[in-house]
C-alpha positions in Angstrom: 221.2 49.3 -23.2 219.5 45.9 -23.3 217.9 44.3 -26.4 214.3 45.1 -25.3 215.0 48.8 -24.7 216.9 49.2 -28.0 213.9 47.8 -29.9 211.2 49.7 -28.1 209.2 51.4 -30.9 209.1 54.8 -29.1 212.9 54.8 -28.8 213.4 53.7 -32.4 211.1 56.4 -33.6 213.0 59.1 -31.7 216.3 57.7 -32.8 215.2 57.5 -36.5 213.9 61.1 -36.3 217.3 62.2 -35.0 219.4 60.2 -37.5 217.2 61.0 -40.6 217.3 64.7 -39.8 221.0 64.6 -39.1 221.6 63.1 -42.6 219.1 65.3 -44.4 220.6 68.4 -42.8 224.1 67.3 -43.7 222.8 67.3 -47.3 220.5 70.3 -47.4 222.9 72.7 -45.6 224.8 72.9 -48.9 222.4 71.3 -51.4 220.8 74.5 -52.8 224.2 76.3 -52.8 225.5 73.3 -54.7 222.7 73.7 -57.3 223.4 77.4 -57.7 227.2 77.6 -57.5 228.5 74.2 -58.9 225.7 72.9 -61.1 224.9 76.5 -62.2 221.1 76.2 -62.3 219.0 79.2 -63.4 215.9 80.3 -61.4 213.6 78.4 -63.8 215.8 75.2 -63.6 215.9 75.4 -59.8 212.1 75.4 -59.8 211.9 72.6 -62.4 214.1 70.5 -60.2 211.5 70.9 -57.5 208.7 70.2 -59.9 210.2 66.9 -61.0 210.6 65.9 -57.4 207.0 66.8 -56.6 205.7 65.1 -59.7 207.4 62.0 -58.6 205.9 62.3 -55.2 202.5 62.8 -56.8 202.7 59.7 -58.9 204.0 57.4 -56.2 202.6 58.7 -53.0 199.4 56.7 -53.0 200.8 53.4 -54.4 203.5 53.4 -51.8 201.0 54.3 -49.1 199.0 51.3 -50.0 202.2 49.1 -49.8 202.6 50.4 -46.3 199.0 49.6 -45.3 198.8 46.3 -47.1 202.3 44.7 -46.7 204.4 46.3 -44.0 205.2 49.7 -42.5 208.7 48.6 -41.7 209.4 47.3 -45.2 208.1 50.5 -46.7 210.3 52.7 -44.5 213.4 50.6 -45.2 212.9 50.8 -49.0 212.3 54.5 -48.7 215.5 55.4 -46.9 217.5 53.2 -49.2 216.2 55.0 -52.3 216.7 58.4 -50.7 220.3 57.5 -50.1 220.8 56.4 -53.7 219.2 59.6 -55.0 221.6 61.9 -53.1 224.6 59.8 -54.0 223.8 60.3 -57.7 223.1 64.0 -57.2 226.4 64.7 -55.3 228.6 62.7 -57.6 227.4 64.0 -61.0 226.9 67.9 -61.1 224.7 68.1 -64.2 221.2 69.3 -64.6 220.0 66.0 -66.1 221.5 63.9 -63.3 220.1 66.2 -60.7 216.7 65.6 -62.2 217.2 61.8 -62.2 218.3 62.1 -58.5 215.0 63.8 -57.7 213.1 60.8 -59.2 215.1 58.3 -57.0 214.8 60.1 -53.7 211.3 61.3 -54.5 210.1 57.7 -54.8 212.0 56.9 -51.6 210.3 59.8 -49.8 206.9 58.5 -50.7 207.7 55.1 -49.1 208.6 56.9 -45.8 205.9 59.6 -46.0 203.0 58.5 -43.7 204.5 55.1 -43.0 206.5 56.4 -40.0 203.6 58.2 -38.5 201.3 55.2 -39.1 203.9 52.7 -37.7 204.4 54.5 -34.5 200.7 55.1 -34.0 200.0 51.4 -34.5 202.8 50.3 -32.1 202.3 52.6 -29.2 198.8 54.1 -29.6 197.4 57.4 -30.8 197.8 59.4 -27.6 201.4 58.4 -27.0 202.1 58.9 -30.7 201.1 62.6 -30.3 203.9 63.0 -27.8 206.3 61.0 -30.0 205.6 63.4 -32.9 206.6 66.4 -30.8 209.6 64.7 -29.2 210.6 63.3 -32.6 210.6 66.8 -34.0 212.8 67.9 -31.1 215.2 65.0 -31.7 215.3 65.9 -35.4 216.3 69.4 -34.4 219.1 68.1 -32.3 220.3 66.1 -35.3 220.2 69.3 -37.3 222.3 71.1 -34.7 225.0 68.5 -34.9 224.8 68.1 -38.7 225.2 71.8 -39.7 228.8 72.2 -38.4 229.8 68.9 -39.9 228.3 69.9 -43.2 230.1 73.3 -43.1 233.4 71.6 -42.3 233.1 69.1 -45.2 231.6 71.6 -47.6 234.3 74.2 -46.9 236.8 71.9 -48.6 234.6 70.0 -51.1 231.1 71.4 -51.6 229.5 68.2 -52.7 231.0 66.0 -50.0 228.2 66.4 -47.4 225.7 65.4 -50.1 227.5 62.1 -50.9 228.3 61.3 -47.3 224.6 62.0 -46.4 223.5 59.7 -49.1 225.6 56.8 -47.9 224.5 57.5 -44.3 220.9 57.1 -45.4 221.7 53.6 -46.7 223.3 53.0 -43.3 220.1 54.0 -41.6 218.2 51.3 -43.5 220.6 48.7 -42.0 219.9 50.0 -38.5 216.2 49.8 -39.1 216.4 46.2 -40.5 217.8 45.1 -37.1 216.2 47.4 -34.5 212.8 48.3 -35.9 210.0 45.9 -34.8 206.5 45.7 -36.1 204.1 43.8 -33.9 200.7 45.6 -33.9 200.4 46.0 -37.7 197.8 43.5 -39.1 197.8 43.2 -42.9 194.9 41.6 -44.6 194.7 37.8 -44.6 195.5 36.1 -47.9 191.9 35.3 -48.6 190.9 38.9 -48.0 193.6 40.4 -50.2 192.8 41.9 -53.6 195.4 43.3 -56.0 197.4 46.3 -55.0 195.4 48.4 -57.3 192.2 47.0 -55.9 193.4 47.8 -52.4 194.4 51.3 -53.5 190.9 51.8 -55.0 189.3 50.5 -51.8 191.4 52.8 -49.5 190.8 55.8 -51.7 187.1 55.1 -51.7 187.1 55.1 -48.0 189.1 58.4 -47.9 186.7 60.0 -50.4 183.8 58.8 -48.3 185.3 60.2 -45.1 186.1 63.5 -46.8 182.5 63.9 -48.0 181.3 63.4 -44.5 183.8 65.6 -42.8 184.4 69.3 -43.4 187.5 69.2 -41.4 189.1 66.6 -43.6 188.2 68.5 -46.8 189.6 71.7 -45.4 192.8 70.0 -44.3 193.4 68.8 -47.9 192.7 72.3 -49.3 195.2 73.7 -46.9 197.8 71.2 -48.0 197.1 72.2 -51.7 197.6 76.0 -51.0 200.7 75.3 -48.9 202.1 73.4 -51.9 201.3 76.3 -54.2 203.4 78.8 -52.2 206.2 76.7 -50.8 207.9 75.4 -53.9 208.8 78.8 -55.3 210.1 80.1 -52.0 212.1 77.0 -51.1 213.9 77.0 -54.5 214.4 80.7 -54.9 215.1 82.2 -51.5 218.8 81.7 -51.8 219.0 83.4 -55.2 217.1 86.4 -53.8 219.2 86.4 -50.6 222.5 86.4 -52.5 221.4 89.0 -55.0 220.1 91.5 -52.5 222.9 91.0 -50.0 225.7 91.0 -52.7 227.1 87.9 -51.0 227.3 86.1 -54.4 230.8 87.7 -54.9 232.1 85.6 -52.0 233.9 82.3 -52.6 232.2 79.0 -52.1 234.1 78.4 -48.8 232.7 81.7 -47.3 229.2 81.0 -48.7 229.2 77.6 -47.1 230.0 79.0 -43.7 227.5 81.9 -44.1 224.6 79.6 -45.2 225.5 77.0 -42.7 225.5 79.6 -39.9 222.1 80.8 -41.0 220.7 77.2 -40.9 222.2 76.7 -37.5 220.3 79.7 -36.2 217.1 78.4 -37.6 217.6 75.0 -36.1 218.5 76.4 -32.7 215.5 78.7 -32.5 213.3 75.8 -33.8 214.6 73.5 -31.1 213.8 76.1 -28.4 210.3 76.7 -29.9 209.5 73.0 -30.0 210.7 72.6 -26.5 208.2 75.3 -25.4 205.4 73.6 -27.3 206.2 70.3 -25.7 205.9 71.8 -22.2 202.4 73.0 -23.0 199.2 71.1 -23.6 198.7 72.5 -27.1 199.3 69.1 -28.7 196.4 67.5 -26.7 193.7 69.9 -27.8 192.7 70.2 -31.5 191.2 73.7 -31.0 194.5 75.0 -29.7 196.3 73.3 -32.6 194.0 75.1 -35.1 194.7 78.5 -33.5 198.5 77.9 -33.5 198.4 76.9 -37.2 196.3 79.9 -38.1 198.7 82.3 -36.3 201.7 80.5 -37.8 200.3 80.8 -41.4 199.7 84.5 -40.8 203.2 84.9 -39.6 204.7 83.1 -42.6 202.6 85.3 -45.0 203.8 88.6 -43.5 207.4 87.3 -43.4 207.2 86.4 -47.1 206.3 89.9 -48.0 208.9 91.3 -45.7 211.6 89.0 -47.2 210.7 90.1 -50.7 210.9 93.8 -49.9 214.0 93.7 -47.6 217.0 95.6 -48.9 219.3 94.9 -46.0 220.9 91.7 -44.8 219.5 91.9 -41.3 215.9 92.1 -42.7 216.5 89.1 -45.0 217.9 87.1 -42.1 215.1 87.9 -39.7 212.3 87.2 -42.1 213.9 84.0 -43.3 214.4 82.7 -39.8 210.8 83.5 -38.9 209.5 81.6 -41.9 211.6 78.5 -41.3 211.1 78.3 -37.5 207.3 78.8 -37.9 207.2 75.9 -40.4 209.3 73.7 -38.1 206.8 74.2 -35.3 203.8 73.7 -37.5 204.9 70.3 -39.1 204.4 68.1 -36.0 201.2 69.8 -35.1 199.8 69.1 -38.6 200.8 65.4 -38.1 199.0 65.3 -34.8 195.9 67.0 -36.3 195.6 64.5 -39.1 196.4 61.5 -36.9 193.6 62.5 -34.5 190.9 62.9 -37.1 191.6 59.7 -39.1 188.5 57.5 -38.6 190.0 54.2 -39.6 193.5 53.1 -38.5 193.7 50.6 -41.4 194.0 53.6 -43.9 196.3 55.7 -41.7 199.3 55.5 -44.0 197.2 56.1 -47.1 195.6 59.2 -45.4 199.0 60.7 -44.8 200.0 59.8 -48.3 197.0 61.5 -49.8 197.8 64.6 -47.8 201.4 64.5 -49.2 200.0 64.0 -52.7 197.7 67.0 -52.4 200.7 69.1 -51.3 202.7 67.7 -54.3 199.8 68.7 -56.7 200.1 72.3 -55.2 203.9 72.3 -55.7 203.6 70.9 -59.3 201.1 73.6 -60.2 202.6 76.5 -58.3 206.3 75.8 -58.9 206.5 76.4 -62.6 204.3 79.5 -62.4 206.7 81.0 -59.8 209.7 80.0 -61.9 208.2 81.7 -65.0 207.5 84.8 -63.0 211.1 84.8 -61.7 212.4 84.4 -65.2 210.1 87.0 -66.8 210.2 89.6 -64.0 212.3 89.2 -60.9 212.8 86.8 -58.0 211.3 89.4 -55.7 208.1 89.5 -57.6 208.0 85.6 -57.6 208.3 85.5 -53.8 205.4 88.1 -53.6 203.3 85.8 -55.8 204.1 83.0 -53.4 202.7 85.0 -50.5 199.5 85.7 -52.5 199.1 81.9 -53.1 199.3 81.3 -49.3 196.5 83.8 -48.5 193.5 81.4 -48.8 195.0 79.3 -46.0 194.1 82.0 -43.5 190.4 81.8 -44.5 190.5 78.0 -44.3 191.9 78.0 -40.8 189.4 80.6 -39.7 186.6 78.2 -41.0 188.1 75.3 -38.9 188.5 77.5 -35.8 184.9 78.6 -36.1 183.6 75.1 -36.8 185.5 73.7 -33.8 183.7 76.1 -31.4 180.3 75.0 -32.5 
């Protein structure tokens, strides 16, 4: 492969999607099991870990988005992956509640540097229409990375449970080195020195634009509301599903080695089915039509809601497996469609990264508000009831998507 081909933004975006998901999956295949079995976190502590992460995202999402819009998308992404790597190295090496919390701060800040910046960078470099295709194919490449990572994570975790977390952290730092040499940024135009204000002034200006656009657009307002309610429901489920699964299935009596294989196998199924689903989506024209995207997102949200209820009430392993797989696959299909939706309705490309960051911050607000509530319900009642409450918190999303579908037909 020659130098030009290697530095082609489209190729670099796909390769970065592949590598980042490979490293994330290496970590997350065993991460929650590590929290439960090695660190010994309670249901409330599990949710608090997530709350600290989301609070960090909330505080840093917009400032880092402004860095991306004002300074450099490339610089923001490189800083982000470096901090993510540092966070996971800390988490994997020191199995204590306080160090896990500190790790969330480090990799949470790193996440905000990458959130929105990658989408904005690729849209600037190759154009909006081609970027829509890149989002779908990037998601597919990420799924391929997950397929490869899960067996590796199982193999490493079988012998030392925290090893995949540490290796994944160092690999993230390696990804930053790759991006330094192969990621180019030619179409991004930061403000000239004479036009620049302070970072806080730029933040205020960008936020002012977004507030103005939101007031003028029902679709943008509804999009942010959906992100809020998705945040409300998702934190509790993401942190507590394994505790519920192990409790109902009685698999908690197994050794860590068997649990790693079992949980890794489950994640492998999710990734394989997600890859097939994204392949089918890519072969259709859904990603080219906003109306079709709205309908798919509405159906996906309904499917997740019903599966949450089913997961909570299931008393057999098969039921738990089926409903968990449906939830996770549906979410994997919805993510790139949500990115395409937001990318298509942003009226000003100069605020693209900040728009994505604001959406991420709204989601974080939802998780900060919903997570502790779900954790208290789990501690005061049962994890089953907590998951049912998560389903209730997702319900308004169905109404909001119906409003968008109706509006799009006018």
